[in-house]
SELUM-690910 format. One line per 8 residues: their letters; for each residue x, y, z of N, C-alpha, C. Coordinates in Angstrom, 3 decimals. Each point is the difference from the previous one (the first is absolute). Example, Ala and Ser with C-alpha at 12.3 -4.5 7.8 and 13.67 -1.06 7.14 Angstrom:
// SELUM-690910
as> 13.190 -5.690 7.800 -0.890 1.190 0.000 0.900 1.200 0.000; -0.350 1.050 -0.720 0.820 1.190 0.060 -0.770 1.090 0.730 $
***
This chain:
// SELUM-690910
mstiklvd> -10.707 1.364 26.817 0.222 0.970 -1.597 -1.311 0.488 -0.395; 0.081 1.039 0.058 -1.497 0.231 -0.181 -0.003 -0.021 -1.438; -1.819 0.313 -0.798 0.066 0.009 -1.269 -0.861 0.907 0.061; 1.013 0.634 -1.407 -1.310 1.314 -0.509 -0.554 -0.634 -1.087; -0.794 0.582 -0.271 -1.359 -0.133 -1.184 0.156 1.061 -0.638; 0.380 0.399 -1.532 -0.299 0.542 -0.641 -1.395 -0.369 -1.159; -0.655 0.497 -0.291 -1.260 -0.082 -1.243 -0.403 1.087 -0.537; -0.104 -0.526 -1.130 -0.169 1.132 -0.984 0.212 1.463 0.863 $
cehiidan> 1.740 0.565 -0.221 -0.370 1.268 0.165 1.886 0.520 -1.384; 0.332 0.782 0.960 1.847 0.674 -0.724 0.337 0.271 1.329; 1.319 -0.379 -0.145 0.262 0.426 0.842 2.154 -0.075 -0.597; 0.765 0.810 0.761 0.745 -0.702 -0.736 1.194 -0.443 2.330; 0.338 -1.143 -0.682 0.928 -0.567 1.681 1.557 0.396 -0.052; 0.220 0.462 0.756 1.540 0.184 0.217 0.230 -1.192 0.714; 1.024 -0.994 -0.376 -0.199 -0.823 1.151 1.948 -0.012 -0.065; 0.601 -0.131 1.678 1.254 0.398 0.185 0.616 -1.057 1.207 $
sanltgsk> 0.223 -0.866 -0.286 0.941 -0.833 0.809 -1.130 -0.356 0.802; -1.079 -0.413 -0.989 -1.170 -0.564 0.389 -0.241 -1.699 -0.677; -0.496 -0.841 1.683 -0.550 -1.570 -0.768 -1.526 -0.794 -0.490; 0.000 0.263 -1.036 -1.553 0.293 -0.720 0.267 -1.561 -0.380; 0.823 -1.387 0.581 -0.172 -1.784 0.069 -1.147 -0.132 -0.257; -0.920 -0.597 -1.063 -0.598 -0.342 -0.145 -1.700 0.788 -0.418; 0.367 1.244 -0.378 -1.007 0.791 -0.613 -0.231 -0.425 -0.532; -1.412 -0.182 -0.899 -0.263 -0.061 -1.736 -0.255 1.643 -0.904 $
fqdvslae> -0.373 -0.306 -0.969 -0.201 1.068 -1.315 -0.788 -1.120 -0.588; -1.116 0.685 -0.140 -0.685 -0.581 -0.950 -0.747 1.079 -1.076; -0.177 0.005 -1.132 -1.113 0.827 -0.625 0.910 2.055 0.411; 1.575 -0.296 -0.144 0.811 1.632 0.553 0.721 0.238 -1.273; -0.248 0.910 0.171 1.077 0.967 -1.709 0.972 0.669 1.552; 1.362 -0.395 -0.198 1.482 0.360 0.898 -0.175 0.679 -1.965; 0.373 0.322 -0.806 0.495 0.775 -1.004 0.569 1.445 0.391; 1.186 -0.096 0.193 1.133 0.982 -0.255 0.287 0.385 1.622 $
shfhsvtl> -0.208 -1.265 0.780 0.826 -0.089 1.426 1.298 -0.157 -0.309; 0.502 -0.343 1.041 1.413 -0.235 0.602 0.481 -0.889 1.266; 0.962 -0.991 -0.972 -0.040 -1.349 0.645 1.744 0.901 0.083; 0.172 -0.385 1.437 1.953 -0.241 0.574 0.078 -0.468 1.105; 1.144 -1.154 -0.309 0.331 -1.172 1.509 -1.348 -0.366 0.570; -0.868 -0.594 -1.072 -0.804 -1.100 0.515 -0.147 -1.217 -0.461; -0.521 -1.280 0.851 -0.247 -0.662 -0.365 -1.380 -0.907 -0.112; 0.080 -0.423 -0.864 -0.559 -1.289 -0.664 -0.474 -0.849 -0.306 $
esstisna> 1.060 -0.807 1.535 0.179 -1.723 -0.345 -1.065 -0.259 0.654; -0.101 -1.241 -1.248 -1.294 -0.780 0.346 -1.414 0.410 -0.141; 0.252 1.146 -0.597 -1.321 0.717 0.003 -0.835 -0.398 -1.415; -0.958 0.417 -0.314 -0.590 -0.761 -1.888 -0.468 1.503 -0.461; 0.496 -0.020 -1.215 -0.657 0.969 -0.874 -0.670 -0.846 -1.240; -1.359 0.232 0.096 -0.314 -0.444 -1.131 -1.176 1.510 -0.975; -0.258 -0.358 -1.282 -0.865 0.493 -0.773 0.634 1.421 0.241; 1.047 0.495 0.125 0.638 1.026 -0.549 1.199 0.858 -1.148 $
hfggitft> -0.640 1.416 0.200 0.335 0.656 -0.950 1.444 0.838 0.687; 1.187 -1.159 -1.228 1.085 1.464 0.440 0.329 0.990 -1.194; -0.518 0.313 -0.590 0.336 0.506 -1.484 0.748 1.464 0.775; 1.268 -0.367 -0.607 0.425 1.577 -0.441 0.897 0.022 1.496; 0.084 -1.206 0.895 1.036 0.072 0.781 1.206 -0.473 0.375; 1.219 0.961 0.896 0.815 -0.393 0.144 0.466 -0.622 1.360; 0.512 -1.560 -0.150 0.862 -0.254 0.870 1.674 0.123 -0.036; 0.420 0.163 0.951 1.525 -0.088 0.719 0.412 -0.457 0.713 $
einftgts> 0.972 -0.342 0.305 0.364 -0.700 1.279 -1.276 -0.396 1.093; -0.279 -0.916 -1.270 -0.904 -0.931 0.426 0.604 -1.498 0.860; -0.802 -0.776 -0.112 0.827 -1.834 0.595 -1.095 -0.155 -0.155; 0.301 -0.700 -0.949 -1.814 -1.222 -1.043 0.582 -1.299 0.552; 1.084 -0.533 0.620 0.744 -1.460 1.090 -1.309 -1.002 -0.293; -0.311 -1.048 -0.746 -0.779 -0.820 -0.068 -1.797 0.014 0.037; -0.384 1.920 -0.931 -1.072 -0.369 -0.145 -0.727 -0.031 -1.246; -0.457 -0.687 -0.225 -0.620 -0.397 -1.019 -1.114 0.978 -0.756 $
irnadltn> 0.099 -0.203 -1.370 -0.911 0.766 -1.338 -0.658 -1.145 -0.452; -1.455 0.569 -0.164 -1.169 -1.082 -0.990 -0.996 0.888 -0.153; 0.467 -0.451 -1.695 -1.831 0.280 -0.107 0.091 2.359 -0.032; 1.360 -0.318 -0.910 0.305 1.841 0.236 0.224 0.197 -1.366; -0.656 1.320 -0.190 0.379 0.346 -1.224 1.342 1.232 -0.219; 0.944 -0.259 -0.404 1.445 0.176 0.022 0.312 0.668 -0.986; -1.386 0.672 -1.119 0.427 0.559 -0.745 1.060 2.084 0.080; 1.059 -0.453 -0.587 1.135 1.160 0.331 0.261 0.072 1.061 $
lsiescyy> -0.429 -1.227 0.464 1.093 -0.337 1.574 1.256 0.068 -0.615; 1.123 0.777 1.275 1.008 0.855 -0.493 1.011 -0.801 1.171; 0.804 -0.969 0.003 0.804 -0.028 0.829 1.990 0.022 0.107; 0.747 0.647 1.046 0.694 0.517 -0.312 0.906 0.601 0.548; 1.616 -1.404 0.199 1.127 1.406 1.168 -0.766 -1.419 0.458; -0.148 -1.434 0.213 -0.469 -0.701 1.192 0.712 -1.224 0.281; -0.258 -0.206 1.764 0.127 -1.692 -0.004 -0.941 -0.815 -0.020; 0.486 -1.610 -1.594 -0.851 -0.449 -0.510 0.424 -1.778 0.440 $
tgmkiegi> 0.875 -0.011 1.267 0.440 -1.264 0.056 -1.627 -1.043 0.617; -0.205 -0.512 -0.696 -1.066 -1.262 -0.007 -1.531 0.203 0.187; 0.254 1.368 -1.507 -1.188 0.538 -0.200 -0.145 -0.603 -0.617; -1.690 -1.368 -0.791 0.184 0.019 -1.057 -1.517 0.676 -0.730; -0.148 0.172 -1.178 -1.187 0.088 -0.659 -0.477 -1.880 -0.709; -1.242 -0.234 0.035 -0.693 -1.283 -0.262 1.025 -0.913 0.006; 0.969 -0.276 1.471 0.929 -1.185 -0.248 0.973 0.005 -0.161; 0.380 1.853 -1.085 1.881 -0.047 -0.582 0.294 0.784 1.474 $
eveemlal> 1.632 -0.651 -0.333 0.047 0.930 1.236 0.992 1.731 -1.116; -0.681 1.041 0.188 0.214 1.390 -0.540 1.602 -0.077 0.595; 0.452 -0.339 0.375 1.914 0.432 -0.350 0.824 -0.472 -0.478; -0.360 -1.721 -0.595 -0.943 -0.467 -0.956 0.101 -0.233 -1.890; -1.239 1.301 0.325 -0.447 0.509 -1.428 0.809 1.147 -0.662; 0.338 0.710 1.121 0.935 1.430 -0.301 1.225 -0.884 -0.573; 0.664 -0.741 0.956 1.293 -0.311 -0.780 0.156 -0.386 -1.716; -0.724 -0.939 -0.423 -0.593 -0.432 -0.882 -0.301 1.561 -1.056 $
yraskacs> -1.150 0.472 0.076 0.092 0.838 -0.400 1.127 1.496 -0.042; 0.419 -0.059 0.523 1.577 1.153 0.571 0.333 -0.796 -1.074; 0.521 -1.632 -0.467 1.288 -1.144 -0.407 -0.740 0.614 -1.482; -1.394 -0.514 -0.129 -0.687 0.587 -1.727 0.459 1.123 -0.457; 0.138 0.984 0.620 -0.272 1.995 -0.171 2.052 -0.517 -0.277; 0.413 -0.223 1.200 1.788 -0.032 -0.617 0.348 -0.478 -1.459; -0.387 -1.386 -0.154 0.153 -0.588 -1.582 -1.042 1.012 -1.360; -0.814 0.216 0.522 -0.563 1.428 -1.525 0.213 0.905 0.649 $
a> 1.175 0.792 0.641 0.422 0.404 -0.182 1.698 0.754 -1.452 $
***
């Protein structure tokens, strides 16, 4: 596999049916990029800004989020099996919340 180095430049990369395994992106803007049918398995993302991004039909199985600013994060119509926040099962939290809402109605 060959290496393509891009330093201090501006390009639009159109990759289709490409294997970019092992690629590195440091101090790179991918703003307004589109990713469809992409595998980021076993990747590391740190010090990243995802403001205004939409994730649809994404598999986060086995993913960890740490030291993140989740201000105004919205999670809807998802599977929560085994998901924990601060060690607490999300499905359990949602069941307790829904039960308390039903009691107060």
